[in-house]
C-alpha positions in Angstrom: 176.3 88.5 154.4 172.5 88.4 153.9 171.4 84.7 153.5 167.9 83.7 152.3 166.4 80.8 153.8 166.5 77.7 151.6 162.9 76.4 152.1 160.0 78.9 152.9 159.2 79.4 156.6 156.0 77.9 157.5 153.8 80.8 159.0 150.4 80.1 161.0 147.3 80.4 158.7 144.3 81.9 160.3 141.2 79.9 159.9 139.6 82.2 157.4 142.6 81.6 155.0 143.0 77.9 155.3 142.2 76.1 152.1 140.2 73.3 154.0 138.0 75.7 155.9 134.3 75.8 155.7 133.3 78.6 153.3 129.9 79.0 151.6 129.7 77.1 148.4 128.1 80.3 146.7 131.2 82.4 148.0 134.0 80.0 147.2 132.5 78.1 144.1 129.8 80.4 142.8 131.5 80.7 139.5 131.4 77.1 139.1 127.7 76.4 139.7 126.8 77.2 135.8 129.7 74.9 134.6 128.6 72.0 137.0 125.0 72.2 135.4 126.3 72.2 131.9 128.5 69.1 132.6 125.6 67.4 134.2 123.6 68.3 131.1 126.4 67.0 128.8 126.4 63.7 130.6 122.8 63.2 130.4 122.9 64.0 126.9 125.6 61.4 126.2 123.8 59.0 128.3 120.8 59.4 126.3 122.4 59.2 123.1 124.4 56.1 123.9 120.8 54.4 125.0 119.3 55.6 121.6 122.3 54.3 119.6 122.2 50.8 121.7 118.3 50.6 121.1 118.8 51.1 117.3 121.5 48.6 117.0 119.9 46.0 119.1 116.6 46.7 117.3 117.9 46.0 114.0 119.7 42.9 115.1 116.4 41.7 116.9 114.6 42.4 113.8 116.8 40.2 111.8 116.6 37.4 114.3 112.8 37.4 114.4 112.6 37.6 110.5 114.8 34.5 110.2 112.8 32.6 112.9 109.8 33.4 111.2 111.0 32.3 107.9 112.2 29.0 109.4 108.7 28.6 111.1 106.9 29.3 108.0 109.1 26.6 106.1 108.1 23.9 108.8 104.4 24.8 108.5 104.4 24.7 104.9 106.3 21.3 105.0 103.4 19.8 107.2 
């Protein structure tokens, strides 16, 4: 009877084939360089958009605060 092994037999792997072996980034990940640049661009755009929205929201709220304080100060000055 010809029996197959239950688990695969570990074979020695040469340094060139080993997944953790140092290979030039261009040779191994050359296809990812454009994707990485696009990802960083999207992250930068998201950060810029969030800053813009935050400034708009804070600016509107701050404008209202100064308007209320200015009106109250004007009322106090008018009362004097």
